[in-house]
C-alpha positions, 0 to 999 in steps of 0.5 A: 483510464490510463493506457496501461500497456506494459503492465502485468500486475495491478494493486489497491493502495491507500498512499500516506504523503505524511510517511515519506520524509520519514520513510523515502530514504529508507525506502529508496535503500530497502524496498523494492516497490519503492524502487519500481515507483510506488509511494509510501502506502497501505496495502488495500488489496494485492495482486488485483486483477490483470490489466487486460481486466482493468475496465472502465466498470471495474473502475466505477465498481471499485470508485462506488465502494471508496467513495462511500467509505469514510476518510479518518486519521492514523498514527503509526507509532510503531516499528514491526517485523514480519519474522525477519525479512521486512521492516514495517510501520504499523498504522493505528488503527488498523481497523479502518485499513482492514474495513477497505480490505475487506469492502473490495474483497468483497466486491471484487471476491477473486481477488483476495488480499495477497493472493490468499498467502496469509491467513490475516491481513495485517495492515503495514507501511513497509520499510524494508525487506531482505529482497534488496537488503541485509538484516543488518541495514533493515535493523539500523531502519528500523531504530533510525526511523523509531526514533522519528516515531509517531507520524500522523496521518490523515487517510483522505484517499485510495488509489488504482496503481498498475506496473511492472518490475521495470524501475519507474513503471507503477502509475496511477490508474485512477484516485479515489476520494474517501467520503467527507473529501 
């Protein structure tokens, strides 16, 4: 297992490499997590356990949940917003992402999605937020990304990642292939 020294938090994500060609340059400019080294992704569970609680048993528990989940296809064909603060891509269907979150949360009930801050889990791939840019830059990115859609993606793995707010600090702790891969 990866050494977690220097990390302050963990997350469970679905990497979406198929989106990189379209969103990577925008994410580098507009999304704080890209600066930290987090790839284009849909979040399964964040925050996850504190790094000091990540053990072989935790990784095994994640694996038990995730490797019984089937791989699936999705399409990102719509740009959406959370208020005017975050611009993101909506995956269709969203149900398999919600199911991943529910399964992992059921196995680790002390880790509610987004710390319990939101009543509903909305699967999304963040393009950018007002944490890094103004709304004019987000509007421009939304329009330019919209013109390149759809993005078709095969979802075949989930990662446990860990890092901090330091640039380039996030790294993969464990990767799990979904069933059928």
